[in-house]
C-alpha positions in Angstrom: 18.0 -27.8 -27.9 20.4 -24.9 -27.1 23.1 -26.8 -28.9 21.0 -27.7 -31.8 20.3 -23.9 -32.2 23.6 -23.0 -32.4 25.0 -25.7 -34.7 22.0 -25.3 -37.4 20.9 -21.5 -37.7 19.5 -22.6 -40.9 17.2 -25.4 -39.8 14.1 -24.9 -37.5 11.6 -27.5 -36.2 8.9 -24.9 -36.2 5.5 -26.7 -35.4 4.1 -29.9 -34.1 7.3 -30.9 -31.5 7.1 -34.4 -30.5 9.3 -37.2 -28.7 9.6 -40.1 -29.6 8.1 -43.0 -27.4 11.6 -44.2 -26.8 12.7 -40.7 -25.7 15.4 -41.0 -28.4 13.9 -38.6 -31.0 12.2 -35.4 -31.5 10.4 -35.3 -34.9 8.6 -31.9 -35.7 7.0 -29.7 -38.6 10.6 -28.0 -40.1 11.6 -25.2 -42.3 15.1 -25.6 -43.9 15.1 -29.0 -45.3 13.9 -28.0 -48.6 11.4 -25.4 -50.2 8.5 -26.1 -48.0 7.3 -27.2 -44.5 9.3 -30.7 -44.1 8.9 -33.4 -41.0 12.6 -33.4 -39.7 13.6 -36.3 -37.0 16.5 -35.0 -34.6 18.3 -37.2 -32.5 18.4 -35.7 -28.8 22.1 -37.1 -28.3 23.4 -35.8 -30.7 21.3 -33.3 -32.7 21.7 -34.9 -36.2 19.3 -34.3 -38.4 17.5 -35.7 -41.2 14.6 -35.2 -43.4 11.6 -38.1 -43.2 8.8 -36.6 -45.9 9.9 -36.1 -49.5 11.2 -32.2 -49.7 9.4 -31.2 -53.1 6.0 -30.5 -51.0 4.4 -29.6 -48.1 4.2 -31.6 -45.5 3.0 -31.3 -41.6 1.7 -33.0 -38.6 4.1 -35.5 -37.5 3.2 -38.1 -34.7 5.0 -41.3 -33.8 4.1 -44.5 -34.0 4.2 -46.5 -30.7 7.7 -48.3 -31.9 9.9 -45.0 -32.1 10.8 -46.5 -35.6 8.3 -44.6 -37.8 6.7 -41.3 -38.3 2.6 -40.4 -39.1 2.6 -37.2 -41.2 0.5 -35.5 -43.5 2.2 -35.6 -47.1 1.0 -32.5 -48.2 0.6 -30.6 -51.7 2.8 -29.6 -54.1 2.1 -25.8 -54.8 1.9 -25.8 -58.3 0.0 -28.9 -58.6 -3.1 -28.8 -56.1 -4.6 -31.7 -54.7 -5.1 -32.5 -51.0 -3.0 -34.0 -48.0 -3.2 -37.2 -47.4 -1.8 -39.4 -44.6 1.2 -41.3 -44.8 4.0 -43.2 -42.7 7.7 -43.3 -43.4 10.8 -44.8 -41.2 12.3 -42.1 -39.1 15.5 -42.2 -41.6 13.2 -41.3 -44.4 12.9 -44.9 -45.8 9.9 -46.8 -46.9 7.2 -44.3 -47.4 3.9 -45.1 -47.6 0.3 -43.9 -48.3 -2.2 -44.8 -44.9 -5.3 -42.5 -45.5 -6.4 -40.8 -48.8 -9.7 -39.0 -49.7 -10.7 -37.1 -52.5 -12.1 -33.4 -51.2 -10.9 -33.7 -47.7 -7.1 -32.6 -46.6 -5.9 -35.3 -43.8 -3.9 -33.8 -41.7 -3.1 -34.7 -37.4 -2.8 -38.5 -38.0 -2.2 -39.8 -34.4 -1.6 -43.5 -33.5 -3.0 -45.2 -30.3 -1.0 -45.9 -28.0 -1.4 -49.7 -29.2 -0.8 -48.4 -32.7 -4.3 -50.5 -33.8 -5.9 -47.2 -34.6 -5.5 -43.8 -36.4 -7.4 -40.7 -35.5 -7.1 -37.7 -37.7 -8.4 -34.9 -39.2 -10.8 -34.8 -42.7 -10.8 -31.1 -43.7 -12.7 -29.9 -46.6 -10.8 -26.8 -46.8 -7.1 -26.0 -46.2 -6.3 -24.7 -42.7 -8.8 -22.3 -41.0 -10.9 -22.9 -37.9 -13.0 -26.5 -37.6 -16.2 -25.1 -38.1 -15.1 -23.1 -41.1 -13.2 -25.9 -43.1 -15.9 -29.1 -42.7 -13.5 -30.5 -40.3 -14.6 -33.6 -38.4 -12.5 -36.3 -36.7 -12.2 -39.7 -38.0 -10.4 -43.3 -36.9 -9.7 -46.0 -38.8 -8.1 -49.1 -37.8 -4.8 -49.8 -39.0 -5.2 -52.9 -40.2 -7.2 -51.6 -42.5 -4.6 -49.5 -44.8 -3.9 -48.3 -46.5 -7.1 -47.0 -47.3 -8.9 -44.9 -49.7 -12.2 -43.1 -48.5 -15.1 -42.1 -50.8 -15.9 -43.1 -54.1 -12.5 -41.3 -55.5 -11.4 -43.2 -58.7 -8.3 -40.8 -59.2 -7.5 -42.5 -56.1 -8.5 -45.9 -56.7 -6.1 -45.8 -59.3 -3.6 -44.0 -57.9 -3.6 -46.6 -55.1 -5.3 -49.8 -56.3 -4.2 -52.3 -53.3 -6.1 -49.8 -51.0 -8.9 -50.8 -49.1 -12.3 -49.5 -48.9 -12.1 -50.5 -44.8 -14.8 -48.8 -42.0 -14.1 -45.2 -41.0 -16.1 -44.1 -37.3 -16.7 -40.0 -38.1 -16.8 -37.7 -35.0 -17.3 -34.3 -34.1 -15.7 -31.5 -35.5 -12.0 -31.3 -34.1 -8.4 -30.3 -35.6 -5.5 -32.3 -34.8 -6.3 -34.8 -32.1 -4.2 -36.9 -29.5 -4.8 -39.7 -28.0 -4.4 -40.4 -24.1 -4.3 -43.4 -22.4 -5.1 -44.8 -19.2 -5.1 -48.2 -17.4 -8.5 -48.6 -15.9 -8.9 -51.2 -13.6 -11.2 -51.7 -10.0 -9.6 -49.8 -7.2 -8.1 -52.0 -4.5 
């Protein structure tokens, strides 16, 4: 990691640093890839860096898909335009970006795929940032097969994403930036 810092002093992964499941990459929220927070991917062996998200807006809370090739992240706002953060996925090289879940009146952060990639758990927040109890923040789970999905009845989002499904969403209790834990279960021998 010191080699990474020495070679790229203008670039820093500042939050939500995570290893890819195959152990070959890091992903994190980065400074230095554009004027705002962005999702960066770093090759562990070489320190090679690339932007995964668009660099013209705030982006945060990346997490790896189980295949180690794609990254789920919160595609944030362009400050001058406002709006709501949405859950997106992109290839690790920054290609093939697409919306997974969006909802008018809620910021979507911290999307985390299940270890088998069949579910996505995430934060739905009525206010940007802040503690879970004060921001109206709740956790929710959707099935990956039901994405892209638009929650609620927003005509604006339905127009923006005409192929998005309505799909079921399981709302959970209050929480912030979820994470899956996976365990094999079975009878003791």
